[in-house]
N, C-alpha and C positions, 0 to 999 in steps of 0.2 A: 541607547534609549535614555530618555530624560528621567531623572530621579525626582521629578516634581510630583506632587500629589500625596495625599495622606495614605492612600492604599499602598502605593509603591514604597513609601518611606517605612510603613509598618512591615511590609514584606521583607525589605532589606534589613530591618532591625531584628527580625526573627531569625533570618537564615543567613546572615553574613556576620563576620567577626572583624572585618577590616573595611575601611572606606575605599580601598583600592579594589575590592571584590566587585565583579560585574554581575549583571542580572543572570547571565548564563551560569556563573558559579553558584548563585543562590538557587537556581532551578536544579542544578546537579545535586546539590546537597539535599534539597527537598525530595528529589527522586530517591536518593540513597536512604533517607529516613523512611520514605514510604515502603521501600523494599524491606527495611528492618521490621516495620510493623507487620508486613505480610509474612515474613519469614518466622516471626514469633509464633505463628499459629502451628507451624510444623512440629516443634518439640512438644507442644501441648497435646496434639493429636497422637503423636507417637507414644507419649507416656500414658495416655488414656487406654492404650491397648493392654496395659497391665491389669486394669480393672476388668476389661472385657475378657481377657484370658481367665481371670479368676471366676467370673460369672459363668463362663462356658465350660469350666472344668479342665481346660487344657493346662492351666498352671498347676493344678493338683497332680496331674499325670507327670508333668515335668519335674516337679519337686519330689516326686517319689523316687527319682533317680538320685545319684550323688550330687546333682546340681543344687546348691544352696539357694535360699530365697534371696540373699544379698546379691549373689552372682546373677540370678535371673533378673532382678530389678536393675542391677548395674549394667547389664547388657542392653536393656531398653534405654537407659539413660545415656549410655555412650552413643547409641544410634541417633538418639534425639539431638544431642549436642553436635556430633559430627555432621549429621544431615543438615542441620540449620546452618552450620558454618559453610558447608559445601554449596548450599543454595545461594548464600550471599556471595560466595566467591565467584560462582558461575554468572550470577546476575551482574556483579561488579565488572567482570571482564567483558561481558556483552555490552553493557552500558558504556564502558570505557572505550571499547572499539568504535562504537557509534559516535562518541564525543571526541575521539582522537587522542585520548589520554588514558590508555588501558590501565597502567600501573597506578596512576593518581586516583582514578575513580575506584579502582579495586581497593585501595586503602580506605576510601570513604565508605565503602560497604562493609569491609571487614571490621571497621571500628564499631559497627552496630552489634557485633557478636556478644559482648558482655551484657548489653541491654536485653537481647533476645534470650540469653541464658538465665537472666533473672526470672523471666516467666517460666522457663523450664524448671527452675528451682521451686517456684510456687506450685507447679504441677506435682513434683515429687513430694513436697511437703504435704500437700493435700492428700495424696495417695497414702502416705505413711501415717498421718494422724486421723484423717476422716475419709477412709476409702469409699464409703457409700456416697459421700458428697463430693468426691474428687472431680467428677465431670462438671458439676455445677460451679464449683469454685474455680476450676480452670477456665471455663467459658466466661465467668464473671470477671476474672482477672484480665482476660483478653479484651473484653468489651470495655472494661474500665480504662485500660491503657489507651484504647482508641478514642474513648469518650473525651479524655483529657489531653489527647495527643493531636496528631496532624490530620486525622481523618474526619472524625465527627466533632471534635472540639471547636474548630473555627466555624463550622456550619451552625452549631448551637449557640455560638456567641460566648463561649467560655473563654475567660482571659487566658491567653497563652502562657503568661508567666506563672499562673497557678500550677501548670503542668510540671514546672521544674521541681516542685516539692513532692509530687506524687507519682511521676512517671520517669523512668530512667532515660528515655531517648532524648529529651531536650537538654540533658546534662552532658551529652557526648560532645567532644571537641569538633567544631565545624571545620574539619580539615580540608574540605573542598571549597570553602568560601573565606579563606584568609586566616584561619586560626591554626596555630602550631599545636601539634599533638602533645598533650600534657594533662595533668590532673586538675588544673585550676582554670579559672576564667582568664581571658586575655588581660595582660598587664599585672597578673598576680605576683610575678617575680619582683617587679618594682615595688609593690606593696610590701613584700617580705623584707626587702632591703631597707625600706624606709622605717618599718616598724621595729626591725631588729636594731637598726642604727639608733633610733630614738630611745629604745629600751636600754641598750647598752650605755648610751650617753648618760641617761638618768641614773642608772645603777652606779656608774663611775662617779658621778657627782655626789650621789648619796654616800658612797664609801669615803670620799674625800671629806665630806661634812662630818661623818662619824669620827674620822681620825683627827679632825680639827677641834678647836674649842667649841664650835657651834653645836656639834653633836656629842661632845664628850670625848673620852679617850678609848672608845671601843664599846664592845657589846656589854661589858660589865657596867660601864658608866650609864649606858642607855637603860639597862635593867633597873638601875637605882633611881632613875628619873621617871616619875609618873605624872608629871605636871603637863602643862600645855605644850611645852617644847617636845616632850616625848610623844604626845598625841600627834603633833604635826609631823614628826619624823615617820611615825607609823603610817599616817595618811599618805605621805610622799612615797614611802616604800610600797604601799598598796597600789599606787598608780604605776610604779615600775612593774609590779607583778601583772597588772592588767595589760600593760603594753607588751610584755614578753609573752603572755598567754595568747594575745591576739596574733602575734607573729607566729607562734607555734601552730595555732589553729589554721592560719593561712598557709603554712607550709604543708599541713596534712592534706591528703586528697579530699575534694569536696564531696 
């Protein structure tokens, strides 16, 4: 299929991470994302049973036994997390068998699990802090994710790249369309090496300057100099710190 046209280019820009990725790869990743969005509803519905059991009095009867409140809530949370993971696993295997790559597509759906569990965490937090508003908060979170995600966002004309700041799904590695599984965007390892190398080079040059006559004979000499040369050294050292901080921040998960 030709890659000409603004719509096709935008589609590939959103859902592929490599110029070698095909349109089929992009569609598979889009379907995997859609499965993640749908599966995110399950843990919210499962956790809302906590509030329902409280309102119906069943939780009070259960908690009258040796079962603690933490164990009761933890059981619901375990079922919510395990159930959503099982849904994605079965959906991934089914889609993979249809696509002829069951294990590869399975990996693409399983990588959705952390993003799905983020919504589960929102549901648990809402039940713990604001139990009366837990249902409203959970549904609002689900609609918000879809509003800025793949389902309603494109229909409403919301810029896709805004979603990367407010929705977990667009930040997942596009393992089905050319991206290696990792914590950062494509090419971030090369950025790490470049930033670390530049920072180390500047630090080494700064140390040599301090040991030479240009920077004095060490830290004591520098502390005695408060003129223009001292300010210049501090400015140069500040740039070294900036470079090293950039490298560290790039090394950390996005």
